[in-house]
C-alpha positions, -999 to +999 in steps of 0.1 A: -199-623-736-194-645-710-157-638-718-162-601-717-179-597-684-150-621-669-129-594-682-143-562-667-146-581-636-110-585-634-105-556-644-125-539-614-107-565-593-077-548-601-080-508-604-098-519-566-065-537-554-047-504-567-070-479-551-080-492-519-054-489-501-053-451-510-088-449-503-082-465-468-060-439-457-077-411-468-103-427-447-085-428-417-066-397-418-095-375-428-096-353-459-060-329-470-055-303-455-062-271-480-040-248-492-040-218-468-047-186-481-022-154-474-040-121-483-033-090-490-038-063-461-062-035-468-066-008-443-095+011-444-103+044-420-140+046-419-137+069-387-140+106-397-106+112-374-075+107-389-053+079-373-024+062-371-024+022-370+001-007-359-004-044-365+002-077-361-002-101-388+010-135-397+028-134-430+028-162-457+050-183-441+031-188-403+059-159-388+051-131-366+056-097-373+045-066-358+044-036-379+041+007-376+031+032-381+005+035-413-014+077-413-048+070-427-069+106-438-100+100-427-125+078-454-088+069-464-085+030-478-047+012-486-031-015-488-004-017-467+028-020-480+061-023-462+093-019-482+074-019-508+057-049-510+022-054-501+019-068-464-001-105-460-021-124-435-029-164-430-065-169-434-067-190-407-048-169-382-056-140-362-049-104-368-039-080-346-036-042-342-032-007-322-044+023-332-049+061-325-065+091-334-034+122-345-062+147-340-055+158-308-083+135-297-063+112-280-090+082-293-073+049-289-084+010-305-063-009-280-073-039-258-063-072-241-063-103-271-022-099-275+007-071-266+039-062-284+069-045-285+072-015-308+106+002-309+111-006-271+070+005-263+046-021-252+015-019-267-018-039-260-035-047-294-067-059-300-080-085-326-092-065-359-126-076-374-119-088-405-136-093-440-126-106-479-133-084-506-115-093-542-099-120-527-081-093-502-085-088-464-105-058-455-099-044-420-121-014-412-116+007-380-150+027-373-155+053-346 
């Protein structure tokens, strides 16, 4: 029985010698970073007015892009498509938008969070409040 304990103790020391440097490195550097999610963007017009929107977003490759114009009827909800593909947004980046009613009411959703140029015109954008629904990023526009 003594010999078995000796072998187990020796095995434990060897395992510790192999694992200890990795544990020490992890303790000094912190936990490994979690993979970032690039979520598909869904826009929901909760306003009773028809609107058109422009967004500025960070795709799955950390590149920032402005895209426009999508038209939404009142209470319409849809993925934002560009060149036939659903746009994505990184979890740890903000999404910005500009929207305006297309019914002649002159209602505008803008802000001072960032500014972007789209086809020669400058737009002041606001940071979108977003939520997660089924793994997708949802932006709701309310009046």
